[in-house]
N, C-alpha and C positions, 0 to 999 in steps of 0.2 A: 590663829589660823582659823580659816573658815572650814565648814563641813565639806564644802566642794573640794577644797585644797587637800584635806585629809583624805578623801575619797580617791582622788586622782593619785595621790602618793601611795596610798595602799594597792590601787589597781596596778601601778607601775611596778611596785615591788613584787608582785605576784607574776605578773605577766612577762617581765623582763628578767626572770632568773633563768639560768642555764644549767644543764646537766654537767656535772663535772667529769673530767677525763683526764688521764695522764699516759704518757708513753715512756717505755723503757726500752733502751737499745743494748743488746747483748752482743758482744764481740763486733763484728762489722756491721751489724744490722741485717735486715732481710736481704738474702741474695736471690730469692726466687719470688714465685707468685703464689705459693700454697699458703692458704689461710684455714686455721681452725678456730671456731668460736664456741665458748662455753659461758654458762651462767655461774656465778658465784652466789651462794645462799648465806644471808645474814639475818640476825634478829635483832629487835630493838634498835632500829636506825643505824644498822651496821656496827653496832658495839660487840655483838656476839657471833662470831663465824661459825657456821654450821658445816658447809662444805665449799672450800675454796679450790679453784683450779689450780693444777701446778704446770706453769708455763714451761718449764724445761721438759716436762713429759710431753705436752702439747707440741713442742717443737720437734718431737721425733728424733731426738739425739743431735740435732743440728747444733753446731757451736755459735752460729750467727743467725740471729732473729730478733724481731721486734715485738715488743708486747704492748698492747693498747688496751687500757682498761678504761671503762666509762659506765655511767649510768644512763642508759638510753631512755628514750621517751616511754617505752613500753615498761622498763624497770621502774621509773618514776611513778608511772601510773599504778603499778602493782603495789608499790610502797604507799601510795596515798590511799589506796582502796583498803589496804590492811591496816591504816593508820600507823605506819611505821614499825608494825611488829614484825613484818617480814620486808626486808629491803634488798633485792638482788642487785648485782652489778654484772656486766658482760666483759668477759676478757677475750680478745682476739689476738692470736699469735701468727704471725706472718714469717715464713722462712723460705 
């Protein structure tokens, strides 16, 4: 492989990454348009949780809600700037 090919492959691997996300549906899922968003705080690239939001409490007692957890661009930027020592994620509960 040439140096140019390696450079393109490396650039593509950095630029084409995406932030992870997952969605959980509780009960029948969100029945309204109310949303609450909180950050979750982790150390060492997410291995050690410091403060994690409680989705059931965020749903304010609702039995039907949707939980969307992701690493947003801002979360990823903070993680990169701290070299992965602090790695936050964002949780949004819609009910």
